[in-house]
C-alpha positions in Angstrom: -77.2 58.9 -36.1 -80.1 60.3 -34.0 -83.6 61.1 -35.3 -83.0 64.9 -35.6 -80.1 64.3 -38.0 -82.2 61.9 -40.1 -85.0 64.5 -40.2 -82.5 67.3 -41.3 -81.1 65.0 -44.0 -84.6 64.1 -45.3 -85.8 67.7 -45.5 -82.5 68.8 -47.2 -82.9 66.0 -49.7 -86.6 66.9 -50.2 -85.7 70.6 -51.0 -82.9 69.6 -53.4 -85.2 67.2 -55.2 -87.9 69.8 -55.5 -85.5 72.3 -57.1 -83.8 69.8 -59.4 -84.9 66.3 -60.7 -88.4 65.9 -59.0 -88.0 62.2 -58.7 -88.0 61.4 -55.0 -90.4 64.0 -53.6 -93.3 61.6 -52.9 -91.1 59.0 -51.2 -89.3 61.6 -49.1 -92.6 63.2 -48.0 -93.9 59.8 -47.1 -90.8 59.1 -44.9 -91.2 62.6 -43.3 -94.9 61.8 -42.7 -94.0 58.7 -40.8 -91.6 60.7 -38.6 -94.3 63.2 -38.0 -96.8 60.6 -37.0 -94.3 59.0 -34.6 -93.8 62.3 -32.8 -97.4 63.5 -33.2 -98.1 63.7 -29.4 -95.1 65.8 -28.7 -95.7 68.4 -31.4 -97.7 71.6 -31.3 -99.1 71.8 -34.8 -102.6 72.2 -33.5 -101.6 75.6 -32.0 -100.4 76.9 -35.4 -102.8 79.7 -36.3 -101.3 80.1 -39.7 -102.4 76.6 -40.6 -106.0 77.9 -40.4 -105.4 80.3 -43.3 -104.0 77.4 -45.4 -107.0 75.2 -44.6 -109.4 78.1 -45.7 -107.6 78.2 -49.0 -107.9 74.4 -49.4 -111.6 74.6 -48.6 -112.1 77.4 -51.2 -110.4 75.3 -53.9 -112.4 72.2 -52.9 -115.7 74.1 -53.3 -115.1 74.4 -57.0 -115.9 70.7 -57.2 -119.6 71.6 -56.8 -119.7 73.1 -60.4 -116.8 71.5 -62.1 -116.6 70.7 -65.8 -114.4 67.6 -65.2 -114.5 66.0 -61.8 -111.4 63.9 -62.4 -109.3 66.9 -63.4 -110.5 68.8 -60.3 -109.8 66.0 -57.9 -106.3 65.6 -59.3 -105.7 69.3 -58.8 -107.1 69.3 -55.3 -104.7 66.4 -54.5 -101.8 68.7 -55.5 -103.0 71.4 -53.1 -103.4 68.8 -50.3 -99.7 67.7 -50.8 -98.5 71.3 -50.7 -100.3 71.9 -47.4 -99.2 68.5 -46.0 -95.6 69.5 -46.8 -96.0 72.6 -44.7 -97.7 70.8 -41.8 -95.0 68.1 -41.6 -91.9 70.3 -42.1 -93.1 73.1 -39.8 -92.8 70.6 -36.9 -89.2 69.7 -37.6 -86.4 71.6 -35.9 -83.8 72.5 -38.5 -80.5 74.5 -38.6 -81.5 77.3 -40.9 -78.0 78.1 -42.0 -77.8 74.6 -43.4 -81.1 75.1 -45.2 -79.7 78.2 -46.9 -76.7 76.2 -48.0 -79.0 73.5 -49.5 -81.0 76.2 -51.3 -77.8 77.5 -53.0 -76.6 74.0 -54.1 -78.9 73.7 -57.1 -77.0 76.5 -58.8 -74.1 74.1 -59.2 -76.5 71.5 -60.8 -77.9 74.0 -63.3 -74.5 75.5 -64.1 -73.4 72.0 -65.0 -76.5 71.4 -67.2 -76.3 74.8 -68.9 -72.6 74.6 -69.9 -72.7 70.9 -70.7 -73.3 70.4 -74.5 -75.2 67.2 -73.7 -78.0 69.2 -72.1 -77.7 72.4 -74.0 -78.9 71.2 -77.4 -82.2 73.1 -77.1 -80.9 76.2 -75.4 -82.5 77.3 -72.1 -85.5 74.9 -72.4 -83.4 71.7 -72.4 -80.6 72.8 -70.1 -82.7 74.6 -67.5 -85.8 72.3 -67.6 -89.0 74.0 -66.6 -88.0 77.7 -67.1 -90.7 79.2 -65.0 -89.8 76.9 -62.1 -86.0 77.4 -62.5 -86.2 81.2 -62.6 -88.4 81.3 -59.5 -86.0 79.1 -57.6 -83.2 81.5 -58.5 -85.4 84.3 -57.2 -86.0 82.5 -53.9 -82.2 82.3 -53.5 -81.9 86.0 -54.4 -84.6 87.0 -51.9 -83.0 85.3 -49.0 -79.5 86.7 -49.9 -80.8 90.3 -50.0 -82.7 89.7 -46.8 -79.4 88.8 -45.1 -77.5 91.7 -46.8 -80.1 94.3 -45.8 -81.0 93.2 -42.3 -78.6 90.7 -40.8 -76.0 91.4 -38.2 -73.1 89.6 -39.9 -69.4 90.0 -40.3 -67.9 91.7 -43.4 -66.6 88.4 -44.7 -70.0 86.8 -44.4 -71.7 89.6 -46.2 -69.1 89.5 -49.0 -69.6 85.7 -49.3 -73.4 86.2 -49.5 -72.9 89.1 -52.0 -70.7 86.8 -54.2 -73.6 84.3 -54.5 -75.7 87.1 -56.0 -73.6 87.0 -59.1 -74.5 83.5 -60.3 -78.0 83.9 -59.1 -78.7 87.1 -61.2 -76.8 85.5 -64.1 -79.1 82.5 -64.1 -82.2 84.7 -63.9 -80.8 86.5 -67.0 -80.2 83.4 -69.1 -83.6 82.1 -68.2 -85.0 85.1 -70.1 -87.9 85.2 -67.6 -89.1 88.8 -67.8 -91.5 88.6 -64.8 -88.8 87.4 -62.4 -86.4 90.1 -63.6 -89.1 92.7 -62.8 -89.9 91.1 -59.4 -86.2 91.1 -58.5 -85.9 94.8 -59.2 -89.2 95.8 -57.5 -88.5 93.8 -54.3 -84.9 95.2 -54.1 -86.3 98.7 -54.5 -88.9 98.1 -51.7 -86.3 96.7 -49.4 -84.0 99.7 -50.0 -86.8 102.2 -49.2 -87.8 100.1 -46.2 -84.2 100.2 -44.8 -83.4 103.8 -45.9 -86.8 105.6 -46.0 -85.1 109.0 -46.4 -83.2 108.1 -49.5 -86.1 107.7 -51.9 -84.4 109.6 -54.8 -81.2 107.5 -54.6 -83.3 104.3 -54.6 -85.4 105.5 -57.6 -82.3 106.4 -59.6 -80.7 103.0 -58.8 -84.0 101.2 -59.8 -84.0 103.0 -63.2 -80.3 102.2 -63.7 -80.8 98.5 -62.9 -83.9 98.2 -65.0 -82.6 99.7 -68.2 -78.8 99.9 -68.1 -78.1 97.0 -65.7 -80.4 94.7 -67.7 -78.7 95.6 -71.0 -75.2 95.0 -69.5 -76.0 91.7 -68.0 -78.0 90.6 -71.1 -75.2 91.6 -73.4 -72.7 89.6 -71.3 -74.9 86.6 -71.5 -75.1 87.0 -75.3 -71.3 86.4 -75.4 -72.0 82.9 -74.1 -74.8 82.0 -76.5 -76.5 82.9 -79.7 -79.6 83.9 -77.9 -80.4 87.6 -77.7 -81.3 88.1 -74.1 -81.7 91.8 -74.2 -84.2 91.5 -77.0 -86.2 89.1 -74.8 -86.4 91.6 -71.9 -87.2 94.5 -74.3 -90.1 92.5 -75.8 -92.0 92.9 -72.5 -93.3 96.2 -73.9 -94.1 94.9 -77.4 -97.9 94.3 -77.6 -98.1 94.3 -81.4 -95.6 91.8 -82.7 -94.4 89.6 -79.8 -96.3 86.4 -80.1 -95.9 85.5 -76.4 -97.5 88.7 -75.3 -100.3 88.4 -78.0 -101.0 84.9 -76.9 -101.5 86.0 -73.3 -103.9 88.8 -74.4 -106.0 86.2 -76.3 -106.1 83.9 -73.3 -107.0 86.8 -70.9 -109.9 88.0 -73.1 -111.4 84.5 -73.3 -110.8 83.9 -69.6 -112.6 87.1 -68.7 -115.6 86.1 -70.7 -115.6 82.7 -69.0 -115.5 84.4 -65.5 -118.7 86.3 -66.4 -120.4 83.1 -67.3 -119.5 81.2 -64.1 -118.5 83.8 -61.5 -119.1 81.9 -58.2 -117.4 78.5 -58.4 -115.7 78.7 -61.8 -115.2 75.8 -64.2 -113.6 73.7 -61.5 -110.0 73.6 -60.2 -107.6 72.3 -62.9 -110.1 72.7 -65.8 -108.7 75.6 -67.8 -108.0 73.1 -70.6 -111.7 73.0 -71.2 -111.6 76.7 -72.1 -108.6 76.2 -74.3 -110.4 73.5 -76.3 -113.5 75.8 -76.6 -111.4 78.6 -78.2 -108.5 76.8 -79.9 -110.0 77.3 -83.4 -110.4 81.0 -83.0 -107.1 81.7 -81.2 -104.4 82.9 -83.6 -101.3 83.0 -81.3 -102.0 80.7 -78.4 -101.2 77.1 -79.2 -99.6 75.8 -76.1 -100.9 77.4 -72.9 -102.6 75.2 -70.2 -103.4 78.2 -67.9 -104.1 81.9 -68.1 -100.6 83.1 -67.3 -102.1 85.2 -64.5 -102.7 83.8 -61.0 -105.8 85.8 -60.2 -107.5 85.3 -63.5 -106.7 81.6 -63.4 -108.2 81.3 -59.9 -111.3 83.3 -61.0 -111.8 81.0 -64.1 -111.2 77.7 -62.3 -112.5 78.4 -58.7 -114.5 81.5 -59.1 -114.9 84.3 -56.6 -115.0 81.8 -53.7 -111.6 80.2 -54.5 -110.0 83.6 -55.3 -111.1 85.1 -52.0 -109.7 82.2 -50.0 -106.4 82.6 -51.8 -106.4 86.3 -50.8 -107.2 85.2 -47.2 -104.1 82.9 -47.3 -101.9 85.7 -48.6 -103.1 88.0 -45.9 -102.2 85.3 -43.4 -98.7 85.0 -44.9 -98.2 88.8 -44.6 -99.5 89.0 -41.1 -97.2 86.1 -40.0 -94.2 87.5 -41.9 -94.5 90.9 -40.2 -95.1 89.4 -36.8 -91.9 87.3 -37.1 -90.0 90.3 -38.5 -91.1 92.5 -35.6 -90.1 89.7 -33.2 -86.6 89.8 -34.5 -86.8 86.8 -37.0 -84.9 87.8 -40.2 -86.8 85.0 -42.0 -90.0 87.0 -41.7 -88.7 89.6 -44.1 -87.3 86.8 -46.3 -90.8 85.3 -46.5 -92.3 88.6 -47.4 -89.7 89.2 -50.1 -90.3 85.7 -51.5 -94.1 86.0 -51.6 -94.1 89.5 -53.0 -91.8 88.4 -55.8 -94.1 85.4 -56.4 -97.2 87.6 -56.8 -95.4 90.0 -59.1 -94.2 87.1 -61.3 -97.6 85.6 -61.4 -99.1 88.7 -62.9 -98.0 87.1 -66.2 -97.4 83.5 -65.1 -99.2 80.7 -63.1 -97.1 78.4 -61.0 -99.9 76.6 -59.0 -100.7 74.2 -61.8 -97.4 72.5 -61.2 -97.0 72.0 -57.5 -93.2 72.1 -57.1 -92.7 75.9 -56.8 -95.6 76.4 -54.4 -94.4 73.4 -52.4 -91.0 75.0 -52.0 -92.6 78.2 -50.8 -94.7 76.4 -48.2 -91.8 74.2 -47.1 -89.6 77.3 -46.5 -92.4 79.0 -44.6 -92.8 75.8 -42.5 -89.1 76.0 -41.7 -88.7 79.7 -41.2 -92.1 80.8 -39.8 -92.9 78.1 -37.3 -94.7 79.3 -34.2 -92.0 78.2 -31.7 -89.2 80.3 -33.2 -87.3 82.1 -30.4 -85.0 85.0 -30.9 -81.4 84.2 -30.2 -81.8 80.5 -30.9 -78.6 78.5 -31.7 -77.4 78.6 -35.3 -79.5 81.7 -36.1 -78.3 85.0 -37.4 -79.7 87.9 -35.4 -81.8 90.6 -37.1 -80.5 94.1 -37.0 -83.1 95.7 -34.7 -81.6 99.1 -35.2 -82.6 98.9 -38.9 -86.2 98.1 -37.8 -86.3 101.1 -35.5 -85.0 103.3 -38.3 -87.8 102.1 -40.5 -90.3 103.0 -37.8 -91.6 99.5 -37.1 -90.7 99.3 -33.4 
């Protein structure tokens, strides 16, 4: 077995562990770091301009240490960010067969299907069977975003497209049973954007399809899921608009109001990365609905509270870097450029009412996939790649 096969195996195992049990990540990353150091002289990581955007973000988060409430909490959080960036740095230098990576991404669906339909794990409904719901639903969305990227833009045979389309069924089903409203909305919006991008003259058809999927499609899939469980899935999605009785929504509003006031008190550097819990303790006696949140359930508000304007601005810089890199790759004929854009747009939509950065696994997966799919030495027409349909790009007015 040569070194390339070992690296492919380690990265595949790393992705699987990130998306499932989270037990081996540190060990696997350590092994990959050793491989990276062995080949350091032969790699071109220093030429990766995108890495600069990531380092700016890391610096912005680190500056919150200057005014932190709790230095220990902040250092622990900064270490998480460092691991995420280290994952990108290491894996972006490994040559991988991208088709195999996609297969690895889909495999966890089997694992979660086993857990969900196995009575041993399903004693507590979606929370026990699907583990961290916010993570699980986002993983499903990542799978969905890469599938629709292929279906919209790849030059593939009919059989291949039908196979990819077949995987959409379990993916959407699991998003439904996760009852994650933000991901369902992200799924619809990103699909709508891609439809308009591919067919700019068919706006009306796209709008009608969006409305159908949002209201009717959501009800049909939710009612089907109800047949498999006592949970009322449709009621969960409908509760997105209930700002008077739904305790989940009311708890978020409480947290957002308190967080906004805290931002006004410490606008530049915030309370320190990872220190939202200090705000929760300050307000826990006056909060009526929030009894369990460890973050603001909004990425931008959480960044403003913990890292201030400085940290939030560097996160924005990083996002701009991702979008620039994604569009550059897309224009160059790399289908994974549009996949990255779909993935990150969905992440940002979801994080309007969620915050995934406090647990590093989802963001690690995002950066690992960017490291695999957006590396600087990608060449169009490389072996084991699926070609982008350049005609569809010309139709969209990009080239």
